[in-house]
C-alpha positions in Angstrom: 182.2 120.5 79.9 185.3 121.7 78.0 188.9 121.9 78.7 190.1 125.1 80.4 192.6 127.5 79.0 195.9 128.2 80.8 195.9 131.7 79.4 194.9 134.5 81.7 193.8 138.0 80.5 196.4 140.6 81.3 196.7 144.4 80.8 196.1 145.8 77.4 199.0 145.1 75.0 200.5 142.5 77.3 202.5 139.9 75.4 200.7 136.6 75.5 202.8 134.3 73.4 200.3 133.9 70.5 201.6 134.3 66.9 199.8 137.7 66.7 200.8 138.9 70.1 201.6 142.6 70.1 199.1 143.5 67.4 196.1 145.6 68.3 192.9 145.2 66.4 190.2 148.0 66.4 187.1 146.0 65.8 184.3 148.2 64.5 182.2 145.3 63.3 178.9 143.8 64.3 176.7 140.8 63.7 178.7 137.9 62.2 181.3 138.2 59.4 183.4 140.9 61.0 183.1 139.7 64.6 184.1 136.2 63.5 187.1 137.5 61.7 188.2 139.6 64.7 187.7 136.6 67.0 190.0 134.5 64.9 192.7 137.1 65.2 192.1 137.3 69.0 192.4 133.5 69.3 195.9 133.9 67.7 197.0 136.4 70.2 196.0 139.8 68.9 194.6 142.4 71.3 191.0 142.9 70.0 189.1 146.0 71.2 185.5 145.8 70.2 183.8 149.1 69.7 180.0 149.0 70.2 177.2 151.5 70.0 175.3 152.3 73.2 172.8 149.6 72.3 175.5 147.1 71.6 176.1 144.6 68.8 172.8 143.5 67.3 173.5 139.9 68.2 173.5 140.7 71.9 169.7 140.8 71.4 169.3 137.7 69.3 167.9 135.4 71.9 167.1 132.7 73.0 169.2 130.8 73.8 171.1 132.6 76.5 173.8 131.6 79.1 174.3 133.7 82.2 172.1 136.4 80.7 174.1 136.7 77.5 173.1 135.7 73.9 174.9 132.5 73.0 175.0 133.8 69.4 177.0 136.8 70.6 179.0 134.7 73.0 180.2 132.3 70.3 181.8 134.9 68.0 183.2 137.5 70.4 185.6 135.7 72.8 189.1 137.1 73.3 187.9 140.7 73.0 187.5 143.8 75.2 184.4 146.0 74.8 184.1 149.8 74.8 180.9 151.8 74.0 181.4 154.8 71.7 178.6 156.9 70.4 179.9 158.3 67.2 177.2 161.1 67.4 179.2 162.5 70.3 182.4 164.4 69.4 184.2 163.2 72.5 183.6 159.6 71.5 184.8 160.2 68.0 188.0 161.6 69.5 188.5 158.3 71.3 187.8 156.4 68.1 190.4 158.4 66.3 192.9 157.7 69.1 192.2 154.0 68.9 192.6 154.0 65.1 195.9 155.8 65.4 197.2 153.2 67.9 195.8 150.1 66.2 197.7 147.8 63.8 194.5 146.5 62.2 191.2 148.2 61.8 188.2 146.1 60.8 184.7 147.5 59.9 181.6 146.3 58.2 179.6 149.5 57.9 178.0 150.2 54.5 180.6 151.5 52.1 181.1 155.2 52.8 179.3 155.0 56.2 182.4 156.0 58.2 183.6 158.9 56.0 181.8 161.6 58.1 183.5 160.4 61.2 187.0 160.3 59.7 187.1 156.6 60.2 187.2 155.5 56.6 190.4 154.2 55.1 191.8 157.6 54.0 190.8 159.1 57.4 192.5 156.4 59.4 195.6 156.3 57.2 196.1 160.0 57.6 196.6 159.3 61.4 198.3 155.9 61.0 200.2 155.3 57.7 201.0 151.7 58.5 197.4 150.7 59.2 195.9 147.5 57.8 192.3 148.5 57.2 189.8 145.8 56.4 186.4 146.6 54.9 183.7 143.9 54.8 180.5 144.6 52.9 177.6 142.7 51.4 178.1 143.6 47.7 181.3 145.6 47.4 182.0 149.3 47.2 180.9 150.0 43.6 177.4 149.6 42.3 176.4 147.3 45.2 177.5 149.7 47.9 173.9 150.6 49.0 172.7 147.0 49.2 172.2 145.6 52.6 174.5 142.6 53.3 172.5 139.9 55.0 173.6 136.3 54.6 170.3 134.9 53.4 170.1 137.5 50.7 173.5 136.5 49.5 172.6 132.8 49.7 169.7 133.6 47.4 171.3 135.9 44.9 174.6 134.0 44.6 172.9 130.8 43.5 173.4 128.7 46.7 169.7 128.4 47.5 169.1 127.2 43.9 171.4 124.2 44.8 170.0 123.5 48.2 166.9 121.3 48.8 165.2 118.4 47.1 165.4 118.3 43.3 161.7 118.7 43.0 161.2 121.0 46.0 161.7 124.6 46.8 165.1 126.2 47.3 166.4 126.4 50.9 169.0 128.4 52.8 171.8 126.5 54.5 171.2 125.8 58.1 173.6 128.6 59.3 174.9 131.9 57.9 177.5 130.1 55.8 178.7 133.1 53.7 179.0 135.4 56.8 181.4 132.9 58.3 183.3 132.3 55.1 183.6 136.0 54.4 185.0 136.5 57.9 187.5 133.7 57.2 188.5 135.3 53.9 188.9 138.6 55.6 191.2 137.1 58.2 193.3 135.5 55.4 193.6 138.9 53.7 194.6 140.6 56.9 197.3 138.1 57.7 198.6 138.5 54.1 198.8 142.2 54.7 200.5 141.7 58.1 203.2 139.7 56.3 203.6 142.3 53.6 203.9 145.1 56.2 206.5 143.1 58.1 208.6 143.1 55.0 207.9 146.5 53.6 206.5 148.7 56.4 203.5 149.4 54.2 199.9 149.2 55.4 197.1 148.7 52.9 193.3 148.4 52.4 191.9 144.9 52.5 188.4 144.5 51.1 186.1 141.6 50.8 182.3 141.1 50.4 179.7 138.4 50.9 178.9 138.0 47.3 182.5 137.6 46.1 183.2 135.2 48.9 180.0 133.3 48.1 181.0 132.8 44.4 184.5 131.8 45.4 183.3 129.2 47.9 180.7 127.8 45.6 183.9 126.3 44.1 183.1 123.4 41.7 179.5 124.6 41.3 180.6 128.1 40.2 183.3 126.6 38.0 180.8 124.4 36.3 179.2 127.6 35.0 182.1 129.9 34.4 184.3 127.2 32.8 181.8 124.7 31.6 178.8 126.8 30.7 176.6 124.5 32.7 174.2 125.9 35.2 174.0 123.6 38.3 170.7 122.6 39.8 169.3 121.2 43.0 170.0 117.5 43.5 169.0 117.0 47.1 171.8 115.3 48.9 173.3 113.9 45.7 176.7 115.1 44.4 176.9 116.4 40.8 180.2 114.7 40.1 180.4 111.6 42.3 178.3 108.5 43.1 177.9 107.1 45.6 178.3 110.3 47.7 175.0 110.7 49.5 172.8 109.2 52.3 171.5 105.7 51.3 168.8 103.8 53.0 169.8 100.8 55.1 167.7 98.3 57.1 166.7 100.9 59.6 167.7 104.4 58.4 170.0 106.4 56.2 173.8 106.2 56.2 176.1 108.5 54.2 178.2 106.3 51.8 181.1 107.7 49.8 183.2 106.3 47.0 185.5 109.1 45.9 187.5 107.1 43.5 187.6 103.7 41.8 189.7 102.1 44.6 187.2 103.1 47.2 184.3 101.8 45.1 186.0 98.5 44.7 186.6 98.3 48.5 183.0 99.3 49.1 181.6 96.6 46.8 183.9 93.9 48.3 182.7 94.8 51.8 179.1 94.4 50.7 179.7 91.2 48.9 179.2 92.8 45.5 182.7 91.8 44.2 181.8 91.8 40.5 180.1 95.2 40.4 183.3 97.2 39.9 184.0 95.3 36.7 180.5 96.0 35.3 181.1 98.2 32.3 178.3 100.5 33.5 180.1 101.2 36.8 183.9 100.7 36.2 184.8 104.4 36.2 183.8 107.5 38.2 182.2 109.1 35.1 180.2 105.9 34.3 178.9 105.7 37.8 177.8 109.2 37.6 176.0 108.7 34.4 174.4 105.4 35.5 173.7 106.3 39.1 170.0 105.4 38.7 171.0 101.9 37.8 173.6 101.6 40.6 171.6 103.1 43.5 169.0 100.3 43.8 171.7 97.6 43.7 173.5 99.3 46.6 170.3 100.0 48.6 169.1 96.5 48.2 172.2 95.1 49.8 172.3 97.9 52.5 168.8 96.9 53.5 170.2 93.6 55.0 171.8 95.4 57.9 171.2 98.4 60.2 172.9 101.8 59.6 175.0 101.3 62.7 176.1 97.8 61.6 177.2 99.0 58.2 178.9 102.1 59.7 181.0 99.8 61.9 181.8 97.4 59.0 182.7 100.2 56.6 184.8 102.1 59.1 186.7 98.9 60.0 188.0 98.6 56.4 188.4 102.2 55.6 185.3 102.8 53.5 184.1 106.4 54.1 180.7 106.5 55.7 178.9 108.2 58.5 175.6 108.8 60.3 173.5 112.0 60.0 174.0 113.6 63.4 172.4 116.6 65.1 174.8 119.2 66.4 175.0 117.4 69.7 176.0 114.3 67.9 178.7 116.2 66.0 180.2 117.6 69.2 180.1 114.2 70.8 181.7 112.5 67.9 184.5 115.1 67.9 185.0 114.5 71.6 185.2 110.7 71.0 187.8 111.2 68.4 190.0 113.2 70.8 189.5 116.6 69.0 188.5 118.3 72.2 185.9 120.5 70.4 184.8 122.4 73.6 187.2 124.7 75.5 186.6 127.3 78.2 187.0 130.9 77.4 187.1 132.3 80.9 184.4 130.1 82.5 182.3 130.0 79.3 182.2 126.8 77.1 183.1 127.7 73.5 184.0 125.9 70.3 187.7 125.3 69.8 189.5 127.2 67.1 190.0 124.6 64.4 193.7 125.5 63.7 196.3 123.7 65.8 199.7 125.4 66.1 202.5 123.3 67.7 204.5 126.3 69.1 201.9 129.1 69.4 198.5 127.5 70.1 195.3 129.4 70.1 194.3 131.0 73.4 191.0 131.4 75.1 191.8 134.0 77.7 188.5 135.9 77.7 184.9 135.1 77.4 182.7 137.4 75.3 182.6 140.8 77.1 179.7 142.5 78.7 178.8 145.7 76.9 181.4 148.4 77.7 183.0 146.2 80.3 186.6 147.4 79.5 185.8 151.1 78.7 187.8 152.5 81.6 190.9 150.4 80.9 190.8 151.2 77.2 190.3 155.0 77.7 193.2 155.0 80.2 195.4 153.1 77.8 194.6 155.6 75.1 195.6 158.5 77.3 192.1 159.8 78.2 192.4 158.9 81.9 190.1 156.8 84.0 186.6 158.2 84.6 185.9 159.0 88.3 184.3 156.3 90.3 
Protein backbone atom coordinates (compact mmCIF):
# COMPACT_ATOMS: atom_id res chain seq x y z
CA UNK A 1 0.00 0.00 0.00
CA UNK A 2 1.25 3.47 -0.81
CA UNK A 3 3.14 5.16 -3.58
CA UNK A 4 6.90 5.08 -3.17
CA UNK A 5 9.05 8.19 -3.07
CA UNK A 6 11.76 8.73 -5.66
CA UNK A 7 13.86 10.63 -3.12
CA UNK A 8 16.75 8.79 -1.54
CA UNK A 9 18.45 9.88 1.67
CA UNK A 10 21.91 11.29 1.09
CA UNK A 11 24.72 12.64 3.24
CA UNK A 12 23.91 15.27 5.84
CA UNK A 13 23.34 18.62 4.18
CA UNK A 14 23.02 17.16 0.67
CA UNK A 15 20.83 19.29 -1.59
CA UNK A 16 17.59 17.46 -2.28
CA UNK A 17 15.59 19.89 -4.40
CA UNK A 18 12.97 20.64 -1.75
CA UNK A 19 12.00 24.27 -1.11
CA UNK A 20 13.80 24.19 2.25
CA UNK A 21 16.81 22.29 0.94
CA UNK A 22 20.01 23.47 2.62
CA UNK A 23 18.37 24.43 5.92
CA UNK A 24 19.37 22.43 8.99
CA UNK A 25 16.84 21.97 11.80
CA UNK A 26 17.96 21.04 15.30
CA UNK A 27 14.87 19.28 16.63
CA UNK A 28 14.95 19.20 20.44
CA UNK A 29 11.24 18.35 20.69
CA UNK A 30 9.27 15.34 21.77
CA UNK A 31 5.74 13.94 21.84
CA UNK A 32 3.55 15.65 19.19
CA UNK A 33 3.42 19.42 18.57
CA UNK A 34 7.16 19.91 18.09
CA UNK A 35 7.87 16.67 16.21
CA UNK A 36 4.95 17.34 13.87
CA UNK A 37 6.28 20.83 13.14
CA UNK A 38 9.79 19.52 12.46
CA UNK A 39 8.45 16.74 10.24
CA UNK A 40 6.61 19.25 8.06
CA UNK A 41 9.88 21.13 7.56
CA UNK A 42 11.63 17.86 6.74
CA UNK A 43 8.97 17.01 4.18
CA UNK A 44 9.78 20.31 2.47
CA UNK A 45 13.47 19.52 2.22
CA UNK A 46 15.05 20.69 5.46
CA UNK A 47 17.69 18.49 7.09
CA UNK A 48 16.11 17.60 10.46
CA UNK A 49 18.33 16.23 13.23
CA UNK A 50 16.23 14.86 16.05
CA UNK A 51 17.94 15.01 19.44
CA UNK A 52 16.65 12.43 21.92
CA UNK A 53 17.39 11.49 25.49
CA UNK A 54 18.84 8.03 26.19
CA UNK A 55 15.31 6.69 26.70
CA UNK A 56 14.06 8.28 23.49
CA UNK A 57 11.02 10.36 22.65
CA UNK A 58 8.10 9.42 24.90
CA UNK A 59 5.99 8.37 21.91
CA UNK A 60 8.46 5.59 21.06
CA UNK A 61 6.88 3.84 24.04
CA UNK A 62 3.23 4.65 23.28
CA UNK A 63 2.13 1.24 22.04
CA UNK A 64 0.29 -0.59 20.60
CA UNK A 65 -0.03 -0.47 17.63
CA UNK A 66 3.47 -1.14 16.33
CA UNK A 67 5.01 -1.86 12.93
CA UNK A 68 8.35 -3.60 12.62
CA UNK A 69 8.89 -3.09 16.34
CA UNK A 70 8.28 0.67 16.27
CA UNK A 71 5.36 2.66 17.67
CA UNK A 72 3.11 3.77 14.83
CA UNK A 73 2.43 6.95 16.84
CA UNK A 74 6.13 7.85 16.75
CA UNK A 75 6.44 6.66 13.17
CA UNK A 76 3.67 8.93 11.92
CA UNK A 77 5.25 12.21 13.07
CA UNK A 78 8.99 11.63 12.74
CA UNK A 79 9.72 10.78 9.11
CA UNK A 80 12.46 12.64 7.23
CA UNK A 81 14.64 12.94 10.35
CA UNK A 82 17.96 11.66 11.62
CA UNK A 83 18.30 10.67 15.30
CA UNK A 84 21.11 11.28 17.75
CA UNK A 85 21.05 10.51 21.47
CA UNK A 86 22.41 13.24 23.73
CA UNK A 87 22.35 13.05 27.51
CA UNK A 88 22.39 16.69 28.61
CA UNK A 89 23.58 15.60 32.04
CA UNK A 90 26.90 14.75 30.37
CA UNK A 91 29.22 17.69 29.54
CA UNK A 92 30.46 15.99 26.41
CA UNK A 93 26.96 15.64 25.04
CA UNK A 94 26.18 19.26 25.90
CA UNK A 95 29.22 20.20 23.82
CA UNK A 96 27.75 18.29 20.88
CA UNK A 97 24.41 20.04 21.40
CA UNK A 98 26.17 23.41 21.37
CA UNK A 99 27.94 22.52 18.15
CA UNK A 100 24.66 21.48 16.55
CA UNK A 101 22.93 24.68 17.66
CA UNK A 102 25.81 26.72 16.22
CA UNK A 103 25.52 25.04 12.83
CA UNK A 104 21.72 24.86 12.60
CA UNK A 105 19.54 27.35 10.77
CA UNK A 106 16.48 26.52 12.88
CA UNK A 107 16.28 25.31 16.48
CA UNK A 108 12.97 23.93 17.78
CA UNK A 109 12.29 22.94 21.39
CA UNK A 110 9.28 22.26 23.58
CA UNK A 111 10.84 22.03 27.02
CA UNK A 112 9.08 23.91 29.80
CA UNK A 113 10.00 27.61 29.53
CA UNK A 114 13.41 28.10 31.10
CA UNK A 115 14.22 24.40 31.06
CA UNK A 116 17.19 24.72 28.70
CA UNK A 117 18.85 27.75 30.31
CA UNK A 118 21.20 25.68 32.47
CA UNK A 119 22.51 23.91 29.37
CA UNK A 120 23.07 27.09 27.39
CA UNK A 121 20.43 25.97 24.91
CA UNK A 122 17.86 28.68 25.56
CA UNK A 123 17.37 31.42 22.96
CA UNK A 124 20.01 33.74 24.39
CA UNK A 125 22.50 30.91 24.76
CA UNK A 126 22.03 29.65 21.21
CA UNK A 127 22.00 33.17 19.75
CA UNK A 128 25.37 33.87 21.40
CA UNK A 129 26.83 31.10 19.23
CA UNK A 130 24.62 31.64 16.17
CA UNK A 131 23.35 35.19 15.63
CA UNK A 132 21.18 34.23 12.66
CA UNK A 133 19.36 31.38 14.40
CA UNK A 134 15.61 31.04 14.07
CA UNK A 135 14.73 29.66 17.48
CA UNK A 136 11.22 28.28 18.02
CA UNK A 137 9.81 27.66 21.50
CA UNK A 138 6.61 25.64 21.86
CA UNK A 139 4.93 25.47 25.27
CA UNK A 140 1.60 24.65 26.80
CA UNK A 141 0.66 27.99 28.28
CA UNK A 142 3.35 30.50 27.30
CA UNK A 143 6.44 31.78 29.08
CA UNK A 144 4.78 34.17 31.55
CA UNK A 145 2.45 33.10 34.37
CA UNK A 146 1.68 29.79 32.68
CA UNK A 147 5.32 28.76 32.30
CA UNK A 148 5.18 26.06 34.99
CA UNK A 149 1.96 24.44 33.74
CA UNK A 150 2.34 21.11 31.92
CA UNK A 151 1.27 21.32 28.28
CA UNK A 152 -0.83 18.26 27.55
CA UNK A 153 -3.36 18.45 24.75
CA UNK A 154 -6.31 17.15 26.74
CA UNK A 155 -5.71 19.77 29.45
CA UNK A 156 -5.83 22.47 26.79
CA UNK A 157 -8.92 20.97 25.20
CA UNK A 158 -10.53 21.29 28.62
CA UNK A 159 -9.37 24.73 29.73
CA UNK A 160 -9.71 26.38 26.30
CA UNK A 161 -13.41 25.62 26.04
CA UNK A 162 -13.26 23.00 23.27
CA UNK A 163 -14.57 20.20 25.47
CA UNK A 164 -17.50 22.37 26.50
CA UNK A 165 -18.45 22.39 22.80
CA UNK A 166 -17.93 18.68 22.11
CA UNK A 167 -20.55 16.05 22.83
CA UNK A 168 -24.31 15.80 23.02
CA UNK A 169 -26.19 18.88 24.14
CA UNK A 170 -27.50 17.08 27.22
CA UNK A 171 -24.42 14.90 27.81
CA UNK A 172 -20.95 15.32 29.32
CA UNK A 173 -18.14 17.19 27.58
CA UNK A 174 -15.76 15.14 25.43
CA UNK A 175 -12.25 15.56 24.08
CA UNK A 176 -11.78 15.45 20.33
CA UNK A 177 -10.80 12.06 18.96
CA UNK A 178 -7.15 13.10 18.51
CA UNK A 179 -4.76 15.65 19.99
CA UNK A 180 -6.10 18.45 17.85
CA UNK A 181 -4.31 21.35 19.54
CA UNK A 182 -0.92 19.63 19.54
CA UNK A 183 -1.21 19.23 15.78
CA UNK A 184 -2.52 22.76 15.21
CA UNK A 185 0.17 24.25 17.44
CA UNK A 186 2.81 22.38 15.44
CA UNK A 187 1.29 23.77 12.26
CA UNK A 188 1.26 27.32 13.67
CA UNK A 189 4.89 26.89 14.72
CA UNK A 190 5.83 25.83 11.19
CA UNK A 191 4.09 28.89 9.76
CA UNK A 192 5.96 31.15 12.20
CA UNK A 193 9.28 29.51 11.35
CA UNK A 194 8.70 29.93 7.61
CA UNK A 195 7.82 33.60 8.14
CA UNK A 196 11.07 34.01 10.06
CA UNK A 197 13.02 32.24 7.31
CA UNK A 198 11.60 34.69 4.78
CA UNK A 199 12.47 37.65 7.01
CA UNK A 200 16.01 36.37 7.50
CA UNK A 201 16.49 35.93 3.76
CA UNK A 202 15.74 39.62 3.33
CA UNK A 203 17.51 41.03 6.38
CA UNK A 204 19.97 38.42 7.64
CA UNK A 205 18.33 38.60 11.06
CA UNK A 206 17.29 35.58 13.07
CA UNK A 207 14.59 35.78 15.72
CA UNK A 208 12.71 34.00 18.47
CA UNK A 209 9.44 32.38 17.38
CA UNK A 210 7.08 31.43 20.22
CA UNK A 211 3.72 29.73 20.29
CA UNK A 212 1.74 27.74 22.83
CA UNK A 213 -1.14 25.30 22.91
CA UNK A 214 -3.64 27.59 24.62
CA UNK A 215 -3.10 30.50 22.23
CA UNK A 216 -3.30 28.16 19.25
CA UNK A 217 -6.46 26.64 20.70
CA UNK A 218 -8.23 29.96 21.10
CA UNK A 219 -7.21 31.03 17.60
CA UNK A 220 -8.41 27.81 16.00
CA UNK A 221 -11.71 27.87 17.88
CA UNK A 222 -12.34 30.54 15.24
CA UNK A 223 -16.07 31.35 15.01
CA UNK A 224 -16.75 29.91 18.47
CA UNK A 225 -14.12 32.10 20.13
CA UNK A 226 -15.29 35.08 18.06
CA UNK A 227 -18.86 34.53 19.26
CA UNK A 228 -17.62 35.30 22.76
CA UNK A 229 -14.95 37.96 22.24
CA UNK A 230 -16.92 39.91 19.62
CA UNK A 231 -20.50 38.94 20.39
CA UNK A 232 -20.43 38.37 24.16
CA UNK A 233 -22.11 35.00 23.59
CA UNK A 234 -20.74 31.90 25.32
CA UNK A 235 -21.15 28.95 22.90
CA UNK A 236 -22.45 25.63 24.20
CA UNK A 237 -22.56 21.97 23.20
CA UNK A 238 -24.91 21.23 20.32
CA UNK A 239 -23.91 17.66 19.48
CA UNK A 240 -23.32 17.47 15.74
CA UNK A 241 -25.30 20.62 15.01
CA UNK A 242 -23.69 23.83 13.75
CA UNK A 243 -24.39 27.03 15.68
CA UNK A 244 -24.76 29.14 12.53
CA UNK A 245 -26.03 26.83 9.77
CA UNK A 246 -28.88 24.39 9.24
CA UNK A 247 -28.88 21.83 7.77
CA UNK A 248 -25.24 21.13 8.55
CA UNK A 249 -25.30 17.86 10.47
CA UNK A 250 -26.01 14.13 10.18
CA UNK A 251 -29.69 13.45 9.46
CA UNK A 252 -31.47 10.12 9.66
CA UNK A 253 -32.30 8.40 6.37
CA UNK A 254 -34.10 5.14 5.72
CA UNK A 255 -31.21 3.06 7.05
CA UNK A 256 -28.73 5.31 8.81
CA UNK A 257 -27.35 8.81 9.12
CA UNK A 258 -26.01 10.97 6.30
CA UNK A 259 -24.29 14.34 6.68
CA UNK A 260 -26.35 16.93 4.81
CA UNK A 261 -25.14 20.49 4.21
CA UNK A 262 -26.75 23.63 2.88
CA UNK A 263 -24.22 26.40 3.33
CA UNK A 264 -26.24 29.08 1.55
CA UNK A 265 -29.67 29.77 0.11
CA UNK A 266 -28.74 28.39 -3.31
CA UNK A 267 -27.61 25.09 -1.88
CA UNK A 268 -30.77 24.86 0.22
CA UNK A 269 -32.94 25.41 -2.84
CA UNK A 270 -31.03 22.71 -4.77
CA UNK A 271 -31.30 20.33 -1.81
CA UNK A 272 -35.04 20.82 -1.57
CA UNK A 273 -35.53 20.46 -5.33
CA UNK A 274 -33.61 17.18 -5.28
CA UNK A 275 -35.81 15.89 -2.46
CA UNK A 276 -39.07 16.96 -4.11
CA UNK A 277 -39.65 19.75 -1.61
CA UNK A 278 -39.70 22.53 -4.20
CA UNK A 279 -41.88 24.96 -2.23
CA UNK A 280 -39.88 24.74 0.98
CA UNK A 281 -37.27 27.40 0.09
CA UNK A 282 -40.06 29.94 -0.31
CA UNK A 283 -41.59 29.19 3.09
CA UNK A 284 -41.11 32.37 5.10
CA UNK A 285 -39.77 30.30 7.99
CA UNK A 286 -36.91 28.92 5.89
CA UNK A 287 -36.13 31.40 3.10
CA UNK A 288 -32.85 32.71 4.59
CA UNK A 289 -29.91 31.18 6.45
CA UNK A 290 -30.83 33.07 9.61
CA UNK A 291 -34.45 31.92 9.53
CA UNK A 292 -33.44 28.31 8.99
CA UNK A 293 -31.18 28.56 12.01
CA UNK A 294 -33.92 30.01 14.19
CA UNK A 295 -36.55 27.55 12.93
CA UNK A 296 -34.40 24.45 12.66
CA UNK A 297 -36.67 22.48 14.99
CA UNK A 298 -39.49 22.97 12.47
CA UNK A 299 -37.33 22.24 9.43
CA UNK A 300 -35.50 19.15 10.68
CA UNK A 301 -38.55 16.80 10.83
CA UNK A 302 -39.62 17.84 7.32
CA UNK A 303 -36.23 16.89 5.92
CA UNK A 304 -35.94 13.70 7.97
CA UNK A 305 -39.41 12.56 6.89
CA UNK A 306 -38.41 12.80 3.24
CA UNK A 307 -34.94 11.32 3.80
CA UNK A 308 -36.58 8.25 5.38
CA UNK A 309 -37.86 7.21 1.93
CA UNK A 310 -34.40 6.15 0.73
CA UNK A 311 -31.18 4.70 2.12
CA UNK A 312 -28.19 6.83 3.08
CA UNK A 313 -26.21 5.49 0.11
CA UNK A 314 -29.02 6.26 -2.33
CA UNK A 315 -29.35 9.83 -1.07
CA UNK A 316 -25.56 10.25 -1.11
CA UNK A 317 -25.43 9.25 -4.76
CA UNK A 318 -28.40 11.47 -5.65
CA UNK A 319 -27.05 14.51 -3.81
CA UNK A 320 -23.54 14.05 -5.16
CA UNK A 321 -24.79 13.81 -8.74
CA UNK A 322 -26.36 17.29 -8.51
CA UNK A 323 -23.72 18.96 -6.37
CA UNK A 324 -25.50 18.98 -3.02
CA UNK A 325 -22.89 18.57 -0.23
CA UNK A 326 -23.36 15.33 1.68
CA UNK A 327 -21.33 12.44 2.97
CA UNK A 328 -21.31 9.29 5.08
CA UNK A 329 -19.72 9.02 8.53
CA UNK A 330 -16.67 6.86 7.87
CA UNK A 331 -14.14 5.31 10.18
CA UNK A 332 -10.47 6.16 9.53
CA UNK A 333 -10.16 3.28 7.08
CA UNK A 334 -13.13 4.63 5.17
CA UNK A 335 -11.55 8.08 5.09
CA UNK A 336 -8.31 6.74 3.65
CA UNK A 337 -10.21 4.62 1.12
CA UNK A 338 -12.31 7.59 0.00
CA UNK A 339 -9.20 9.74 -0.48
CA UNK A 340 -7.72 6.90 -2.53
CA UNK A 341 -10.84 6.65 -4.69
CA UNK A 342 -10.69 10.40 -5.30
CA UNK A 343 -7.12 10.16 -6.57
CA UNK A 344 -5.55 11.99 -3.63
CA UNK A 345 -3.03 9.20 -3.02
CA UNK A 346 -3.16 9.63 0.77
CA UNK A 347 -0.60 6.92 1.55
CA UNK A 348 3.04 7.17 0.46
CA UNK A 349 6.14 5.26 1.45
CA UNK A 350 8.81 6.91 3.57
CA UNK A 351 11.61 4.46 2.98
CA UNK A 352 9.62 1.25 3.14
CA UNK A 353 7.11 2.51 5.71
CA UNK A 354 3.55 3.55 4.79
CA UNK A 355 2.86 7.10 5.93
CA UNK A 356 0.21 9.75 5.35
CA UNK A 357 1.00 12.15 2.52
CA UNK A 358 1.84 15.75 3.34
CA UNK A 359 -1.37 17.63 2.42
CA UNK A 360 0.44 20.45 0.59
CA UNK A 361 1.11 19.94 -3.12
CA UNK A 362 3.87 22.03 -4.71
CA UNK A 363 4.15 21.86 -8.49
CA UNK A 364 7.89 22.52 -8.71
CA UNK A 365 9.25 21.39 -5.34
CA UNK A 366 7.02 18.58 -4.06
CA UNK A 367 7.24 17.13 -0.58
CA UNK A 368 9.74 14.32 -0.16
CA UNK A 369 9.55 11.10 1.81
CA UNK A 370 13.17 10.04 1.84
CA UNK A 371 13.42 8.63 5.34
CA UNK A 372 11.22 6.57 7.58
CA UNK A 373 11.14 7.53 11.25
CA UNK A 374 14.62 6.71 12.62
CA UNK A 375 15.59 4.12 15.16
CA UNK A 376 16.83 5.69 18.39
CA UNK A 377 20.31 7.13 17.83
CA UNK A 378 20.57 5.58 14.38
CA UNK A 379 22.49 8.50 12.86
CA UNK A 380 24.68 9.44 15.82
CA UNK A 381 27.99 8.53 14.16
CA UNK A 382 27.22 10.48 10.97
CA UNK A 383 26.01 13.52 12.90
CA UNK A 384 29.00 13.62 15.24
CA UNK A 385 31.35 13.29 12.28
CA UNK A 386 29.53 16.08 10.43
CA UNK A 387 29.87 18.32 13.50
CA UNK A 388 33.61 17.67 13.66
CA UNK A 389 33.72 15.26 16.60
CA UNK A 390 34.92 12.36 14.52
CA UNK A 391 33.39 8.94 14.18
CA UNK A 392 33.47 6.70 17.24
CA UNK A 393 35.60 3.56 16.97
CA UNK A 394 33.80 0.43 15.77
